[in-house]
Backbone bond lengths (Angstrom), bond angles and torsions (degrees), N, CA, C in turn:
res aa  C-N    CA-C-N  psi(-1)  N-CA   C-N-CA  omega(-1)  CA-C   N-CA-C  phi
1 M - - - 1.447 - - 1.519 109.07 -
2 N 1.284 117.39 133.76 1.446 124.13 176.85 1.529 108.98 -70.34
3 P 1.358 119.79 130.83 1.458 121.02 -179.69 1.518 113.48 -54.57
4 S 1.299 118.61 -32.60 1.464 119.80 -179.46 1.521 111.98 -73.76
5 D 1.346 117.30 -10.03 1.454 120.77 -179.24 1.522 113.10 -95.47
6 H 1.337 118.46 9.11 1.462 118.60 -175.97 1.517 112.07 -59.13
7 R 1.304 118.11 -27.62 1.459 119.86 178.55 1.524 111.64 -69.26
8 A 1.325 116.91 -21.49 1.461 119.35 179.00 1.520 110.94 -63.53
9 T 1.321 117.99 -25.06 1.455 120.59 179.84 1.520 111.01 -104.18
10 H 1.292 116.16 19.84 1.450 122.53 -177.08 1.523 111.15 -77.01
11 I 1.293 115.10 136.04 1.461 120.65 170.65 1.523 105.28 -116.84
12 G 1.272 116.96 123.10 1.451 119.60 -178.81 1.506 110.84 -179.78
13 K 1.303 114.87 -174.02 1.452 121.53 -175.08 1.519 111.76 -69.56
14 R 1.311 116.55 -36.70 1.457 119.57 -172.36 1.519 114.37 -96.49
15 Q 1.328 118.56 -13.81 1.451 119.45 -171.96 1.522 115.84 -117.97
16 G 1.321 119.47 -22.52 1.451 120.08 -178.07 1.521 112.29 97.23
17 L 1.308 116.72 -170.48 1.454 122.04 -175.23 1.515 113.33 -82.77
18 A 1.319 115.01 144.97 1.462 121.10 172.86 1.523 108.45 -72.88
19 P 1.319 117.99 152.93 1.458 120.71 -178.58 1.527 114.16 -65.76
20 S 1.338 118.83 -35.50 1.462 120.09 -178.06 1.518 109.92 -158.55
21 L 1.328 115.77 159.76 1.460 120.58 176.93 1.535 111.74 -63.10
22 P 1.341 119.67 -45.34 1.474 118.10 177.66 1.540 112.76 -58.65
23 Q 1.326 117.58 -38.95 1.471 119.29 177.96 1.523 110.86 -67.69
24 F 1.323 117.23 -38.02 1.460 120.71 176.74 1.531 109.79 -60.47
25 I 1.325 116.55 -49.50 1.466 120.75 -179.05 1.530 110.35 -60.64
26 D 1.329 117.42 -43.18 1.466 120.87 178.30 1.529 111.23 -62.23
27 S 1.322 116.81 -36.85 1.470 120.53 -176.49 1.521 113.07 -69.06
28 L 1.329 118.34 -19.51 1.462 120.67 -177.16 1.525 112.59 -60.39
29 Q 1.314 117.60 -28.69 1.470 120.65 179.36 1.528 112.19 -68.30
30 Y 1.316 117.69 -16.60 1.462 121.38 -178.10 1.527 113.34 -99.22
31 V 1.302 117.15 -3.17 1.465 120.74 178.26 1.527 108.07 -71.89
32 P 1.327 118.57 134.89 1.473 120.47 179.38 1.532 111.45 -81.16
33 W 1.323 116.61 63.05 1.459 122.34 -173.81 1.527 112.28 -46.93
34 F 1.308 116.48 109.22 1.465 126.49 172.85 1.522 114.57 59.93
35 R 1.308 117.75 20.43 1.464 120.16 178.80 1.521 112.71 -78.16
36 N 1.328 116.99 -8.11 1.463 120.12 -179.49 1.524 112.73 -118.81
37 L 1.321 117.24 23.26 1.464 120.19 179.46 1.522 110.30 -56.39
38 G 1.321 115.95 128.46 1.453 121.97 177.18 1.513 115.83 77.37
39 R 1.319 117.10 -7.49 1.468 120.49 -179.82 1.519 110.61 -83.88
40 S 1.311 114.96 152.14 1.461 120.66 178.67 1.521 110.82 -66.62
41 N 1.322 114.14 156.37 1.455 122.13 179.97 1.525 107.18 -143.30
42 A 1.301 116.81 149.18 1.468 120.86 -179.94 1.524 111.97 -59.29
43 R 1.327 117.73 -22.72 1.464 121.00 -178.90 1.534 113.08 -95.71
44 D 1.325 118.22 13.43 1.462 120.97 -176.39 1.533 113.70 -58.11
45 R 1.300 118.06 -27.19 1.476 119.68 179.61 1.524 111.86 -65.93
46 Q 1.335 116.38 -19.40 1.464 121.09 -178.59 1.528 112.74 -84.61
47 V 1.327 117.21 -9.34 1.459 121.15 -172.95 1.522 111.15 -133.91
48 K 1.317 115.74 170.11 1.460 121.34 166.51 1.518 105.40 -95.02
49 R 1.296 117.28 117.86 1.471 123.08 -174.48 1.527 109.87 -90.68
50 I 1.320 116.57 133.17 1.463 121.02 167.96 1.521 107.27 -115.86
51 R 1.329 116.36 153.62 1.462 119.93 -173.53 1.527 113.87 -123.89
52 R 1.343 116.67 -2.14 1.471 120.52 179.35 1.522 108.79 -143.40
53 W 1.334 115.77 152.38 1.468 120.34 178.52 1.525 111.34 -54.35
54 Q 1.335 115.92 -38.96 1.458 120.65 -175.30 1.528 112.63 -64.42
55 E 1.314 117.93 -17.06 1.464 120.66 179.28 1.525 112.63 -80.08
56 W 1.331 117.11 -16.76 1.463 119.93 176.28 1.522 107.55 -74.31
57 Q 1.312 116.58 127.63 1.458 120.88 -175.32 1.525 113.70 -82.67
58 G 1.306 117.54 -7.08 1.454 120.87 179.39 1.519 112.27 96.53
59 P 1.327 115.77 170.73 1.459 120.25 -173.74 1.525 114.66 -73.97
60 E 1.330 118.01 -11.54 1.460 119.54 -179.02 1.517 112.80 -107.53
61 A 1.315 118.04 3.28 1.461 121.95 178.93 1.522 108.46 -108.04
62 G 1.316 115.50 166.56 1.457 119.25 -179.92 1.515 110.03 55.77
63 Y 1.319 116.00 -129.21 1.466 121.34 177.57 1.522 110.53 -112.45
64 G 1.333 115.92 26.40 1.452 121.57 -179.64 1.517 113.54 -58.00
65 D 1.352 115.60 -31.16 1.457 118.01 178.39 1.530 111.15 -60.14
66 W 1.313 116.71 -46.97 1.465 120.15 -179.17 1.521 111.22 -78.03
67 F 1.312 117.89 -30.52 1.464 120.88 177.34 1.526 109.50 -59.74
68 G 1.312 117.08 -39.47 1.455 121.25 177.27 1.516 113.14 -80.00
69 R 1.308 117.42 -34.98 1.468 121.15 -176.35 1.524 112.43 -74.95
70 F 1.329 117.75 -36.66 1.468 120.23 -175.41 1.535 112.24 -57.79
71 P 1.337 120.56 -49.57 1.465 118.92 178.11 1.535 112.60 -59.88
72 A 1.337 117.08 -35.43 1.461 119.96 177.49 1.528 110.52 -65.71
73 L 1.315 116.72 -39.68 1.463 121.18 177.05 1.532 110.62 -62.14
74 V 1.318 116.22 -41.97 1.470 120.76 178.21 1.529 109.58 -61.98
75 R 1.327 116.84 -44.08 1.466 120.03 178.99 1.533 110.95 -62.88
76 E 1.324 116.74 -45.18 1.460 120.42 179.92 1.532 111.38 -59.63
77 Q 1.322 116.26 -42.07 1.463 120.18 179.64 1.526 110.91 -66.37
78 M 1.320 116.24 -42.17 1.464 120.88 178.45 1.535 109.94 -60.07
79 E 1.312 116.70 -46.36 1.464 120.61 -179.43 1.526 111.78 -66.12
80 A 1.323 117.19 -36.56 1.469 120.58 177.97 1.526 111.22 -67.00
81 D 1.325 116.30 -33.91 1.466 120.72 -179.34 1.526 113.11 -76.14
82 Y 1.334 117.75 -18.90 1.471 121.80 -177.14 1.527 110.76 -132.63
83 P 1.332 118.29 59.70 1.470 120.03 -175.07 1.527 113.90 -63.74
84 T 1.308 117.81 -27.19 1.468 119.82 -178.39 1.524 112.47 -80.50
85 R 1.323 117.27 -5.96 1.463 120.29 -178.02 1.532 112.26 -111.38
86 Q 1.339 116.92 18.56 1.460 121.41 -176.19 1.523 113.64 -57.51
87 A 1.306 117.60 -46.53 1.470 120.01 -177.99 1.522 110.46 -62.47
88 E 1.306 116.01 -44.90 1.467 121.52 179.36 1.532 110.99 -62.31
89 L 1.333 116.97 -45.05 1.465 121.11 179.96 1.525 111.17 -65.83
90 N 1.327 117.34 -41.12 1.469 119.93 179.07 1.522 111.48 -63.52
91 Q 1.311 116.58 -38.80 1.463 120.42 178.28 1.532 110.23 -63.96
92 T 1.328 116.59 -46.40 1.463 120.93 177.92 1.517 110.39 -61.93
93 W 1.331 115.99 -46.13 1.467 121.92 -178.20 1.533 109.85 -56.68
94 N 1.317 116.12 -53.74 1.471 120.18 -176.43 1.523 111.98 -61.83
95 R 1.307 116.55 -41.63 1.473 120.19 -179.66 1.527 111.21 -61.64
96 I 1.325 116.54 -47.27 1.465 120.33 -177.96 1.522 111.04 -70.19
97 E 1.317 117.13 -47.11 1.467 120.12 -176.75 1.532 111.34 -58.94
98 L 1.312 117.27 -48.53 1.466 120.12 179.92 1.524 112.14 -65.08
99 N 1.318 116.92 -38.75 1.459 121.46 178.26 1.528 110.68 -60.67
100 V 1.316 116.79 -48.31 1.468 119.98 -177.86 1.518 111.06 -66.98
101 I 1.309 117.74 -40.29 1.467 119.37 177.83 1.525 110.14 -59.64
102 E 1.327 117.50 -44.93 1.471 120.69 177.90 1.523 111.95 -62.81
103 L 1.329 117.10 -38.45 1.467 120.71 179.69 1.536 112.00 -70.77
104 A 1.325 116.46 -34.17 1.464 120.64 -174.18 1.523 113.78 -82.31
105 I 1.316 117.83 -35.11 1.470 121.12 -174.21 1.531 113.54 -51.22
106 P 1.326 120.50 -44.77 1.470 119.04 -178.37 1.533 114.31 -61.88
107 H 1.314 117.33 -17.57 1.465 120.68 -177.22 1.524 112.63 -99.58
108 V 1.323 116.02 4.65 1.464 121.54 177.18 1.533 106.20 -127.53
109 P 1.346 116.33 84.14 1.467 120.26 -172.96 1.527 114.43 -56.36
110 D 1.319 118.07 -28.93 1.462 120.54 -178.35 1.524 113.17 -88.53
111 Y 1.339 117.67 4.84 1.458 120.79 178.55 1.528 108.87 -57.31
112 D 1.312 115.63 137.42 1.461 120.87 179.46 1.528 108.00 -142.53
113 A 1.311 116.91 108.53 1.468 122.00 -178.13 1.530 112.13 -61.76
114 E 1.326 117.25 -17.24 1.472 120.78 178.48 1.528 111.72 -82.39
115 Q 1.317 117.02 -12.23 1.460 121.11 178.78 1.526 109.13 -86.03
116 D 1.334 116.57 177.53 1.456 120.68 -179.27 1.531 110.70 -122.69
117 A 1.318 116.36 -167.23 1.462 121.51 -175.35 1.530 113.21 -69.18
118 W 1.318 117.83 -5.69 1.453 120.33 176.91 1.527 110.82 -89.09
119 Y 1.299 116.77 -2.35 1.459 122.65 178.87 1.525 107.56 -106.32
120 G 1.330 116.72 113.37 1.460 122.49 -171.63 1.516 116.54 -49.87
121 P 1.336 119.63 -51.33 1.465 119.10 -178.29 1.533 113.46 -59.60
122 T 1.311 116.45 -36.91 1.458 119.58 178.18 1.528 110.26 -73.56
123 A 1.317 116.59 -43.32 1.465 120.83 -179.76 1.521 111.61 -59.20
124 C 1.330 117.48 -40.42 1.468 118.86 -176.74 1.521 111.13 -66.98
125 V 1.323 117.56 -39.78 1.468 120.54 179.42 1.526 110.20 -65.86
126 W 1.320 116.23 -46.19 1.468 119.54 -179.60 1.525 111.11 -63.64
127 Q 1.327 116.53 -40.17 1.463 119.48 179.99 1.527 110.93 -64.46
128 A 1.314 117.48 -39.12 1.466 120.25 178.57 1.527 110.38 -61.04
129 G 1.327 116.73 -43.12 1.459 120.23 177.89 1.513 112.02 -62.84
130 Y 1.329 116.60 -43.43 1.468 121.74 180.00 1.518 110.52 -64.30
131 N 1.325 115.75 -47.14 1.463 120.36 -178.24 1.526 110.96 -63.19
132 A 1.323 117.00 -44.05 1.465 120.42 179.63 1.527 110.78 -62.73
133 A 1.337 116.80 -41.14 1.464 119.76 178.60 1.523 110.93 -64.22
134 L 1.314 116.87 -38.91 1.458 121.13 178.23 1.529 110.65 -64.06
135 V 1.323 116.26 -43.16 1.465 121.04 177.73 1.528 109.92 -62.86
136 G 1.326 117.19 -46.78 1.460 120.73 -178.89 1.521 112.65 -61.69
137 C 1.313 117.22 -41.66 1.472 119.75 178.86 1.527 111.21 -66.59
138 H 1.320 117.43 -37.80 1.464 119.69 175.71 1.526 110.36 -63.01
139 L 1.302 115.40 -40.95 1.464 119.51 178.03 1.531 110.27 -63.80
140 Q 1.311 116.80 -44.66 1.460 121.30 179.41 1.530 111.19 -58.15
141 L 1.309 116.91 -38.49 1.463 121.76 -178.68 1.530 112.78 -85.98
142 E 1.334 115.75 -3.70 1.468 121.31 -173.85 1.527 109.78 53.95
143 R 1.310 114.17 43.34 1.466 123.43 -176.41 1.525 108.30 -105.98
144 P 1.316 118.18 136.32 1.471 119.55 178.30 1.525 111.55 -60.05
145 L 1.298 115.32 138.43 1.459 121.68 179.34 1.528 108.73 -84.47
146 P 1.340 118.51 127.14 1.467 119.47 177.74 1.531 110.78 -57.01
147 E 1.304 116.18 140.20 1.463 121.23 -174.95 1.532 113.59 -55.13
148 P 1.342 120.20 -41.90 1.474 117.74 178.60 1.537 113.23 -61.21
149 I 1.324 117.53 -35.42 1.464 120.58 178.40 1.528 109.78 -71.66
150 A 1.328 116.52 -41.10 1.472 120.42 177.89 1.523 110.66 -61.46
151 D 1.327 117.08 -38.89 1.461 120.77 179.48 1.530 110.64 -64.89
152 Q 1.318 116.96 -44.47 1.468 120.19 176.93 1.523 110.25 -62.08
153 W 1.325 116.75 -42.20 1.459 121.52 -179.23 1.521 110.91 -60.99
154 D 1.326 117.12 -41.13 1.464 120.38 178.07 1.525 111.10 -57.25
155 W 1.329 116.99 -41.77 1.466 120.27 179.50 1.533 111.12 -69.04
156 L 1.310 117.36 -41.03 1.465 120.04 176.85 1.524 110.77 -60.26
157 L 1.327 116.58 -40.98 1.468 120.62 179.21 1.519 112.72 -62.67
158 E 1.310 116.71 -21.99 1.457 121.00 179.96 1.527 111.93 -96.64
159 G 1.333 117.32 8.39 1.459 120.77 175.29 1.511 115.10 85.48
160 H 1.330 117.52 17.66 1.468 122.40 179.83 1.524 109.86 -111.35
161 W 1.323 115.56 170.36 1.455 121.35 176.87 1.516 109.97 -117.72
162 P 1.333 118.52 105.80 1.463 119.89 170.33 1.531 106.64 -74.78
163 C 1.344 117.84 121.91 1.462 118.86 -167.84 1.525 115.46 -126.43
164 D 1.320 118.01 -1.74 1.463 120.32 179.48 1.523 107.38 -175.32
165 Y 1.317 114.43 174.12 1.467 120.23 170.41 1.519 108.10 -98.07
166 A 1.325 116.35 141.49 1.459 121.45 -178.98 1.526 112.07 -82.55
167 E 1.308 116.74 -17.13 1.467 122.42 -179.59 1.520 107.59 -150.62
168 E 1.314 116.59 168.10 1.465 118.48 -177.86 1.523 110.31 -56.06
169 P 1.332 116.24 121.12 1.461 119.58 -177.69 1.525 111.88 -74.89
170 L 1.313 115.56 150.85 1.450 120.76 175.80 1.523 108.81 -63.02
171 G 1.309 117.08 137.78 1.449 121.17 -178.63 1.514 113.44 78.53
172 Y 1.330 117.30 16.20 1.462 122.52 -175.85 1.524 111.18 -52.06
173 W 1.301 116.57 121.00 1.460 126.73 179.25 1.526 113.82 54.23
174 T 1.319 115.06 40.52 1.457 120.58 168.72 1.521 106.63 -115.90
175 S 1.296 116.90 179.02 1.461 119.21 177.17 1.518 111.28 -95.95
176 L 1.320 117.48 12.39 1.455 121.34 -179.71 1.525 110.47 -76.94
177 I 1.315 116.91 132.15 1.459 119.69 174.18 1.524 111.35 -114.01
178 D 1.304 117.12 -11.93 1.458 121.40 178.97 1.526 108.90 -94.16
179 V 1.327 115.47 70.65 1.464 121.66 -178.58 1.528 108.52 -127.41
180 P 1.320 116.95 154.24 1.474 119.05 177.00 1.532 110.42 -67.87
181 A 1.308 115.08 157.19 1.465 120.55 176.38 1.516 109.51 -66.46
182 S 1.319 115.49 146.97 1.449 121.90 176.60 1.524 108.83 -108.64
183 R 1.327 115.31 164.38 1.466 120.48 -177.75 1.534 109.50 -63.65
184 L 1.321 115.42 130.37 1.462 122.79 -176.08 1.525 112.87 -98.94
185 V 1.313 114.97 159.51 1.458 123.13 163.27 1.517 104.66 -97.47
186 V 1.334 116.75 128.13 1.472 121.42 -174.56 1.521 109.63 -129.91
187 F 1.325 115.65 133.32 1.473 123.02 175.18 1.515 106.76 -102.53
């Protein structure tokens, strides 16, 4: 695959479905993982932009609680809908998550595996792995990706870190996963 074609295997809000899971997995090596942290983007008007790690309020401030919980809710629903495919999904999940974490770490110099989700550099790498695994499993199941996850994925594909919601998200603390994307905080 040509590195400039990584968007051809993109699954997200703005690009559509990738042709296959193997192509999606191969394309992950071409994503500019966190190479644009804090840099301007043509879509900045759609988000609240932060430019330094210190501007991230952490997972317990703002709407960080739901920002972290929503992807887990999506995963739980996906697994509940496909109980006979658990082994297959877990294998895909682990392969993608570990791959993305390995790809992302070199681009986040302050990453520290000894830190936890309250430490921004570590949280961003782990979130990228989780989000990519969620996208890959949806692709494997040929299942529509919820718009909030697709929106986060679009930002990750552009080398940024979507790290919170800028305002109360639609469906806040409900079990709904079929909700429109809400305005993000993006580093």
